[in-house]
DSSP file (Angstrom, degrees, kcal/mol; ACC not computed):
  #  RESIDUE AA STRUCTURE BP1 BP2  ACC     N-H-->O    O-->H-N    N-H-->O    O-->H-N    TCO  KAPPA ALPHA  PHI   PSI    X-CA   Y-CA   Z-CA
    1    1 A X     >        0   0    0      0, 0.0     4,-2.0     0, 0.0     5,-0.2   0.000 360.0 360.0 360.0 -48.6  104.3   86.3   45.7
    2    2 A X  H  >  +     0   0    0      1,-0.2     4,-2.6     2,-0.2     5,-0.2   0.876 360.0  52.9 -66.7 -35.8  105.1   84.8   42.3
    3    3 A X  H  > S+     0   0    0      1,-0.2     4,-2.5     2,-0.2    -1,-0.2   0.903 108.6  50.2 -66.0 -39.8  106.1   81.5   44.0
    4    4 A X  H  > S+     0   0    0      2,-0.2     4,-2.3     1,-0.2    -2,-0.2   0.906 112.2  46.7 -60.9 -44.7  102.8   81.3   45.8
    5    5 A X  H  X S+     0   0    0     -4,-2.0     4,-2.5     2,-0.2    -2,-0.2   0.905 113.2  49.4 -68.4 -43.5  100.8   82.0   42.6
    6    6 A X  H  X S+     0   0    0     -4,-2.6     4,-2.5     2,-0.2     5,-0.2   0.894 111.8  48.5 -64.9 -39.2  102.9   79.4   40.7
    7    7 A X  H  X S+     0   0    0     -4,-2.5     4,-2.3    -5,-0.2    -2,-0.2   0.919 112.8  47.4 -68.6 -40.5  102.4   76.8   43.5
    8    8 A X  H  X S+     0   0    0     -4,-2.3     4,-1.9     2,-0.2    -2,-0.2   0.862 112.4  50.5 -66.9 -36.3   98.7   77.4   43.6
    9    9 A X  H  X S+     0   0    0     -4,-2.5     4,-2.1     2,-0.2    -2,-0.2   0.926 112.1  45.7 -65.3 -45.5   98.4   77.2   39.8
   10   10 A X  H  X S+     0   0    0     -4,-2.5     4,-2.6     2,-0.2     5,-0.2   0.896 111.8  52.7 -66.9 -39.5  100.3   73.9   39.6
   11   11 A X  H  X S+     0   0    0     -4,-2.3     4,-2.1     1,-0.2    -1,-0.2   0.914 110.2  47.4 -62.6 -40.4   98.3   72.5   42.5
   12   12 A X  H  X S+     0   0    0     -4,-1.9     4,-1.9     2,-0.2    -1,-0.2   0.879 112.2  50.4 -64.2 -40.6   95.1   73.3   40.7
   13   13 A X  H  X S+     0   0    0     -4,-2.1     4,-2.4     2,-0.2    -2,-0.2   0.923 110.6  48.9 -65.3 -43.8   96.4   71.8   37.4
   14   14 A X  H  X S+     0   0    0     -4,-2.6     4,-2.5     1,-0.2    -2,-0.2   0.904 110.3  50.7 -61.9 -43.3   97.4   68.6   39.2
   15   15 A X  H  X S+     0   0    0     -4,-2.1     4,-2.1    -5,-0.2    -1,-0.2   0.871 110.0  50.5 -65.3 -37.0   94.0   68.3   40.8
   16   16 A X  H  X S+     0   0    0     -4,-1.9     4,-2.1     2,-0.2    -2,-0.2   0.930 112.5  46.1 -66.1 -46.1   92.2   68.8   37.5
   17   17 A X  H  X S+     0   0    0     -4,-2.4     4,-1.6     1,-0.2    -2,-0.2   0.869 112.8  50.8 -69.0 -33.5   94.3   66.1   35.8
   18   18 A X  H  X S+     0   0    0     -4,-2.5     4,-0.5    -5,-0.2    -1,-0.2   0.904 112.5  45.5 -69.2 -39.6   93.8   63.7   38.7
   19   19 A X  H >< S+     0   0    0     -4,-2.1     3,-0.6     1,-0.2    -2,-0.2   0.836 112.7  50.5 -70.5 -34.0   90.1   64.2   38.7
   20   20 A X  H >< S+     0   0    0     -4,-2.1     3,-1.4     1,-0.2    -1,-0.2   0.835 101.6  64.0 -70.6 -31.3   89.9   63.8   34.9
   21   21 A X  H 3< S+     0   0    0     -4,-1.6    -1,-0.2     1,-0.3    -2,-0.2   0.694  99.3  52.1 -68.5 -20.0   91.9   60.6   35.0
   22   22 A X  T << S+     0   0    0     -3,-0.6    26,-1.7    -4,-0.5     2,-0.4   0.307  97.9  76.9 -98.3   8.4   89.2   58.8   37.1
   23   23 A X  E <   +A   47   0A   0     -3,-1.4     2,-0.3    24,-0.2    24,-0.2  -0.972  58.6 177.4-122.0 128.7   86.3   59.6   34.6
   24   24 A X  E     -A   46   0A   0     22,-3.1    22,-3.5    -2,-0.4     2,-0.5  -0.939  26.7-125.3-132.8 155.0   85.9   57.7   31.3
   25   25 A X  E     +A   45   0A   0     -2,-0.3     2,-0.4    20,-0.2    20,-0.2  -0.876  30.6 178.2-100.7 130.5   83.4   57.8   28.5
   26   26 A X  E     -A   44   0A   0     18,-3.4    18,-3.2    -2,-0.5     2,-0.5  -0.987  14.1-158.1-129.7 139.9   81.7   54.5   27.5
   27   27 A X  E     -A   43   0A   0     -2,-0.4     2,-0.5    16,-0.2    16,-0.2  -0.983   2.3-161.4-121.0 129.0   79.1   53.8   24.9
   28   28 A X  E     -A   42   0A   0     14,-2.7    14,-2.2    -2,-0.5     4,-0.1  -0.925   3.2-167.8-103.6 125.4   76.9   50.7   25.1
   29   29 A X  S    S+     0   0    0     -2,-0.5     2,-0.3    12,-0.2    12,-0.1   0.672  77.7  21.6 -84.6 -21.3   75.2   49.9   21.7
   30   30 A X  S    S-     0   0    0     10,-0.1    12,-0.2    12,-0.1     2,-0.2  -0.879 102.1 -81.0-136.7 167.9   72.9   47.3   23.3
   31   31 A X        -     0   0    0     -2,-0.3     2,-0.3    10,-0.1     9,-0.2  -0.483  53.1-170.9 -70.0 143.4   71.7   46.8   26.8
   32   32 A X  E     -E   39   0B   0      7,-2.7     7,-3.2    -2,-0.2     2,-0.5  -0.886  20.6-125.8-132.2 163.7   74.3   44.9   29.0
   33   33 A X  E     -Ef  38  86B   0     52,-3.6    54,-2.9    -2,-0.3     2,-0.5  -0.950  18.4-175.9-110.3 131.6   74.4   43.3   32.4
   34   34 A X  E >  S-E   37   0B   0      3,-2.7     3,-1.8    -2,-0.5     2,-0.2  -0.958  71.4 -46.5-123.0 110.2   77.1   44.2   34.9
   35   35 A X  T 3  S-     0   0    0     -2,-0.5    71,-0.2    52,-0.4    52,-0.1  -0.514 122.5 -24.9  62.8-132.2   76.6   42.1   37.9
   36   36 A X  T 3  S+     0   0    0     69,-0.5     2,-0.5    -2,-0.2    -1,-0.2   0.307 120.8  92.8 -93.3   7.3   72.9   42.0   38.7
   37   37 A X  E <   -E   34   0B   0     -3,-1.8    -3,-2.7    69,-0.1     2,-0.5  -0.866  64.6-146.2-107.6 132.0   72.2   45.4   37.1
   38   38 A X  E     -E   33   0B   0     -2,-0.5     2,-0.5    -5,-0.2    -5,-0.2  -0.847  12.9-158.8 -94.5 128.5   71.1   45.8   33.5
   39   39 A X  E     -E   32   0B   0     -7,-3.2    -7,-2.7    -2,-0.5     3,-0.1  -0.943  14.9-132.6-109.7 127.3   72.4   49.0   31.8
   40   40 A X        -     0   0    0     -2,-0.5   -12,-0.2    -9,-0.2   -10,-0.1  -0.284  35.0 -82.6 -74.8 159.7   70.5   50.3   28.9
   41   41 A X  S    S+     0   0    0    -12,-0.1     2,-0.3   -14,-0.1   -12,-0.2  -0.307  81.2  84.5 -59.3 143.3   72.2   51.3   25.6
   42   42 A X  E    S-A   28   0A   0    -14,-2.2   -14,-2.7   -12,-0.2     2,-0.4  -0.910  79.7 -53.2 152.6-175.5   73.5   54.8   25.5
   43   43 A X  E     +A   27   0A   0     -2,-0.3     2,-0.3   -16,-0.2   -16,-0.2  -0.781  54.1 178.9 -93.1 131.6   76.5   57.1   26.3
   44   44 A X  E     -A   26   0A   0    -18,-3.2   -18,-3.4    -2,-0.4     2,-0.6  -0.970  27.0-139.0-136.3 148.2   77.7   56.9   29.9
   45   45 A X  E     -AB  25  56A   0     11,-2.3    11,-1.9    -2,-0.3     2,-0.5  -0.959  23.8-153.9-104.5 127.0   80.5   58.5   31.9
   46   46 A X  E     -AB  24  55A   0    -22,-3.5   -22,-3.1    -2,-0.6     2,-0.4  -0.866  13.4-177.9-105.6 127.1   82.1   56.1   34.2
   47   47 A X  E     -AB  23  54A   0      7,-2.2     7,-2.9    -2,-0.5     2,-0.6  -0.973  21.9-135.4-121.4 134.3   83.8   57.3   37.4
   48   48 A X  E     - B   0  53A   0    -26,-1.7     2,-0.5    -2,-0.4     5,-0.2  -0.788  22.0-179.9 -86.4 123.4   85.7   55.1   39.8
   49   49 A X  E >   - B   0  52A   0      3,-2.8     3,-0.8    -2,-0.6     2,-0.5  -0.829  61.0 -64.5-126.7  92.4   84.8   55.8   43.4
   50   50 A X  T 3  S-     0   0    0     -2,-0.5    -1,-0.0     1,-0.2     0, 0.0  -0.554 120.2  -7.1  71.4-119.0   86.7   53.5   45.7
   51   51 A X  T 3  S+     0   0    0     -2,-0.5    15,-1.9    -3,-0.1     2,-0.3   0.033 124.0  74.6-102.9  25.5   85.6   49.9   45.0
   52   52 A X  E <   -BC  49  65A   0     -3,-0.8    -3,-2.8    13,-0.3     2,-0.5  -0.986  67.8-136.7-137.8 151.9   82.7   50.8   42.7
   53   53 A X  E     -BC  48  64A   0     11,-3.5    11,-2.6    -2,-0.3     2,-0.6  -0.891  19.2-155.0-101.9 130.3   82.1   52.0   39.2
   54   54 A X  E     -BC  47  63A   0     -7,-2.9    -7,-2.2    -2,-0.5     2,-0.5  -0.930   5.1-160.6-113.7 114.0   79.5   54.8   38.9
   55   55 A X  E     -BC  46  62A   0      7,-3.2     7,-2.6    -2,-0.6     2,-0.4  -0.809  10.7-170.3 -92.0 126.3   77.8   54.9   35.4
   56   56 A X  E     +BC  45  61A   0    -11,-1.9   -11,-2.3    -2,-0.5     2,-0.3  -0.978  19.2 162.1-123.0 128.7   76.1   58.2   34.7
   57   57 A X  E >  S- C   0  60A   0      3,-2.5     3,-1.8    -2,-0.4     2,-0.3  -0.831  71.9 -54.7-140.3  99.8   73.8   59.1   31.8
   58   58 A X  T 3  S-     0   0    0     -2,-0.3    -1,-0.1     1,-0.3   -14,-0.0  -0.514 121.2 -20.0  64.9-128.6   71.7   62.2   32.4
   59   59 A X  T 3  S+     0   0    0     -2,-0.3     2,-0.5    -3,-0.1    -1,-0.3   0.559 115.8 103.8 -85.9  -6.4   69.9   61.7   35.6
   60   60 A X  E <   -C   57   0A   0     -3,-1.8    -3,-2.5    49,-0.0     2,-0.4  -0.640  49.1-179.5 -78.8 123.2   70.3   57.9   35.5
   61   61 A X  E     -CD  56 110A   0     49,-1.9    49,-2.1    -2,-0.5     2,-0.4  -0.995   5.8-176.7-128.6 128.8   73.1   56.7   38.0
   62   62 A X  E     -CD  55 109A   0     -7,-2.6    -7,-3.2    -2,-0.4     2,-0.4  -0.995   8.5-159.2-127.2 127.9   74.1   53.1   38.4
   63   63 A X  E     +CD  54 108A   0     45,-2.3    45,-1.7    -2,-0.4     2,-0.4  -0.915  14.2 175.4-104.5 128.0   76.7   51.9   41.0
   64   64 A X  E     -CD  53 107A   0    -11,-2.6   -11,-3.5    -2,-0.4    43,-0.2  -0.999  36.7-107.5-135.2 132.4   78.4   48.6   40.5
   65   65 A X  E     +C   52   0A   0     41,-1.1   -13,-0.3    -2,-0.4     2,-0.3  -0.341  56.4 152.4 -55.4 134.2   81.2   46.9   42.5
   66   66 A X        -     0   0    0    -15,-1.9     2,-0.3    35,-0.1    35,-0.2  -0.981  34.7-142.7-157.5 160.4   84.4   47.1   40.5
   67   67 A X  E     -G  100   0B   0     33,-2.2    33,-3.0    -2,-0.3     2,-0.4  -0.938  17.0-132.5-128.9 160.2   88.2   47.1   40.7
   68   68 A X  E     -G   99   0B   0     -2,-0.3     2,-0.3    31,-0.2    31,-0.2  -0.921  23.5-179.8-113.8 135.5   90.7   49.0   38.5
   69   69 A X  E     -G   98   0B   0     29,-2.6    29,-2.4    -2,-0.4     2,-0.4  -0.911  21.8-129.8-128.6 157.1   93.8   47.3   37.1
   70   70 A X  E     -G   97   0B   0     -2,-0.3     2,-0.2    27,-0.2    27,-0.2  -0.868  19.4-147.8-107.9 142.0   96.7   48.6   35.0
   71   71 A X        -     0   0    0     25,-3.1    25,-0.0    -2,-0.4     4,-0.0  -0.618  21.8-123.7-101.4 165.1   97.8   46.8   31.9
   72   72 A X  S    S+     0   0    0     -2,-0.2     2,-0.3     2,-0.0    -1,-0.1   0.669  96.6  52.8 -79.5 -16.9  101.3   46.6   30.5
   73   73 A X  S    S-     0   0    0     23,-0.1     2,-0.4    22,-0.0    -2,-0.2  -0.824  85.8-116.4-118.7 157.6  100.0   48.1   27.2
   74   74 A X        -     0   0    0     -2,-0.3     2,-0.4    22,-0.1    22,-0.3  -0.785  31.7-126.5 -93.7 134.6   98.0   51.1   26.3
   75   75 A X        -     0   0    0     20,-3.1    19,-3.7    17,-0.4    20,-0.4  -0.673  11.2-158.6 -84.3 128.9   94.5   50.4   24.8
   76   76 A X  S    S+     0   0    0     -2,-0.4     2,-0.3    17,-0.2    -1,-0.1   0.851  77.4  18.7 -69.2 -40.4   93.9   52.0   21.4
   77   77 A X  S    S-     0   0    0     16,-0.1     2,-0.6    15,-0.1    -1,-0.1  -0.884  86.5-101.5-131.7 158.4   90.1   51.8   21.7
   78   78 A X        +     0   0    0     -2,-0.3     2,-0.3    14,-0.2    14,-0.2  -0.745  50.0 176.4 -81.8 124.7   87.6   51.2   24.5
   79   79 A X  E     -H   91   0B   0     12,-1.9    12,-2.9    -2,-0.6     2,-0.4  -0.935  23.0-140.2-131.4 154.4   86.5   47.6   24.4
   80   80 A X  E     -H   90   0B   0     -2,-0.3     2,-0.6    10,-0.2    10,-0.2  -0.896   5.3-149.5-110.5 142.0   84.2   45.4   26.5
   81   81 A X  E     +H   89   0B   0      8,-2.6     7,-3.3    -2,-0.4     8,-1.4  -0.961  39.6 148.7-107.6 121.3   84.9   41.8   27.4
   82   82 A X  E     -H   87   0B   0     -2,-0.6     2,-0.4     5,-0.2     5,-0.2  -0.964  37.1-156.6-149.1 161.7   81.5   40.1   27.8
   83   83 A X  E >  S-H   86   0B   0      3,-1.9     3,-1.6    -2,-0.3    -2,-0.0  -0.978  85.8  -6.6-143.6 127.8   79.7   36.7   27.4
   84   84 A X  T 3  S-     0   0    0     -2,-0.4     3,-0.1     1,-0.3    -1,-0.1   0.874 130.2 -55.2  54.3  41.5   76.0   36.6   26.8
   85   85 A X  T 3  S+     0   0    0      1,-0.2   -52,-3.6   -53,-0.1     2,-0.6   0.606 109.6 125.0  65.7  16.5   75.6   40.4   27.4
   86   86 A X  E <   -fH  33  83B   0     -3,-1.6    -3,-1.9   -54,-0.2     2,-0.3  -0.929  54.3-144.8-105.5 113.5   77.3   40.1   30.8
   87   87 A X  E     + H   0  82B   0    -54,-2.9   -52,-0.4    -2,-0.6    -5,-0.2  -0.597  27.2 169.5 -83.1 135.0   80.3   42.5   31.0
   88   88 A X  E     +     0   0B   0     -7,-3.3    13,-2.5     1,-0.3     2,-0.3   0.585  67.1  14.5-114.1 -21.9   83.3   41.3   32.9
   89   89 A X  E     -IH 100  81B   0     -8,-1.4    -8,-2.6    11,-0.2     2,-0.5  -0.995  51.0-157.2-154.8 145.7   85.9   44.0   31.8
   90   90 A X  E     -IH  99  80B   0      9,-2.2     9,-3.2    -2,-0.3     2,-0.6  -0.991  12.5-157.7-124.4 123.8   86.1   47.4   30.2
   91   91 A X  E     -IH  98  79B   0    -12,-2.9   -12,-1.9    -2,-0.5     2,-0.5  -0.905  21.3-135.5 -97.5 115.2   89.5   48.3   28.7
   92   92 A X    >   -     0   0    0      5,-2.4     3,-1.5    -2,-0.6   -17,-0.4  -0.644  17.6-124.1 -83.4 118.7   89.6   52.1   28.5
   93   93 A X  T 3  S+     0   0    0     -2,-0.5   -17,-0.2     1,-0.2   -16,-0.1  -0.279  92.4  22.1 -64.1 141.2   90.9   53.5   25.2
   94   94 A X  T 3  S+     0   0    0    -19,-3.7    -1,-0.2     1,-0.3     2,-0.2   0.427 118.0  71.3  80.7   0.4   93.8   55.8   25.3
   95   95 A X  S <  S-     0   0    0     -3,-1.5   -20,-3.1   -20,-0.4    -1,-0.3  -0.770  81.2-124.7-131.1 176.5   94.9   54.4   28.7
   96   96 A X  S    S+     0   0    0    -22,-0.3   -25,-3.1    -2,-0.2     2,-0.4   0.029  74.8 118.2-107.1  25.3   96.3   51.3   30.2
   97   97 A X  E     -G   70   0B   0     -5,-0.4    -5,-2.4   -27,-0.2     2,-0.4  -0.743  39.9-176.1 -94.2 135.9   93.3   51.1   32.6
   98   98 A X  E     -GI  69  91B   0    -29,-2.4   -29,-2.6    -2,-0.4     2,-0.6  -0.995  16.7-145.5-129.1 137.5   90.9   48.3   32.8
   99   99 A X  E     -GI  68  90B   0     -9,-3.2    -9,-2.2    -2,-0.4     2,-0.4  -0.908  19.9-156.2-105.5 120.2   87.8   48.1   35.0
  100  100 A X  E     -GI  67  89B   0    -33,-3.0   -33,-2.2    -2,-0.6     2,-0.4  -0.805   9.1-166.3-104.7 136.5   87.1   44.6   36.2
  101  101 A X        -     0   0    0    -13,-2.5   -35,-0.1    -2,-0.4   -66,-0.1  -0.981  17.0-136.2-120.8 127.4   83.7   43.3   37.4
  102  102 A X    >   -     0   0    0     -2,-0.4     3,-1.1   -37,-0.3   -67,-0.1  -0.359  20.7-115.8 -80.9 160.5   83.3   40.0   39.2
  103  103 A X  T 3  S+     0   0    0      1,-0.2    -1,-0.1    -2,-0.1   -15,-0.0   0.724 111.6  47.5 -70.5 -20.7   80.7   37.4   38.5
  104  104 A X  T 3  S+     0   0    0      2,-0.0    -1,-0.2   -68,-0.0     2,-0.1   0.009  80.0 144.5-109.7  32.0   79.0   37.7   41.8
  105  105 A X    <   -     0   0    0     -3,-1.1   -69,-0.5   -40,-0.1     2,-0.3  -0.380  34.6-154.5 -71.0 144.8   78.8   41.4   42.0
  106  106 A X        -     0   0    0    -71,-0.2   -41,-1.1   -70,-0.1     2,-0.3  -0.786  16.1-168.3-109.8 161.5   75.8   43.1   43.6
  107  107 A X  E     -D   64   0A   0     -2,-0.3     2,-0.3   -43,-0.2   -43,-0.2  -0.938  17.2-149.1-146.5 166.4   74.7   46.6   42.6
  108  108 A X  E     -D   63   0A   0    -45,-1.7   -45,-2.3    -2,-0.3     2,-0.4  -0.979  13.6-162.7-134.8 152.0   72.4   49.4   43.5
  109  109 A X  E     -D   62   0A   0     -2,-0.3     2,-0.3   -47,-0.2   -47,-0.2  -0.974   6.9-178.7-133.9 147.5   70.7   52.0   41.2
  110  110 A X  E      D   61   0A   0    -49,-2.1   -49,-1.9    -2,-0.4    -2,-0.0  -0.985 360.0 360.0-141.2 152.7   69.2   55.4   41.8
  111  111 A X              0   0    0     -2,-0.3   -49,-0.1   -51,-0.2    -1,-0.1   0.364 360.0 360.0-120.8 360.0   67.5   57.8   39.6
């Protein structure tokens, strides 16, 4: 009985950690373009769902094609790589994860 409870508890813990690992907080101080989608300034939660990044802020949800890559180093801060307000990469602070956006990405948005 104790072994079953311990196994169930550990499984729940691992699922919680796994789901938290794919969700990141990002703040945009100005409006930015990711692919063909403009994202307004504000606080967003970014979740990777397969081959797309889902940006959520309140009821606003924006999906953008993206890939995840791992870096050799851990990022101290969340930073954006951009040119002319077009974001090509987000390095997630406190992790070695970077989210990459291609130049020809298409996107869909829903509210």
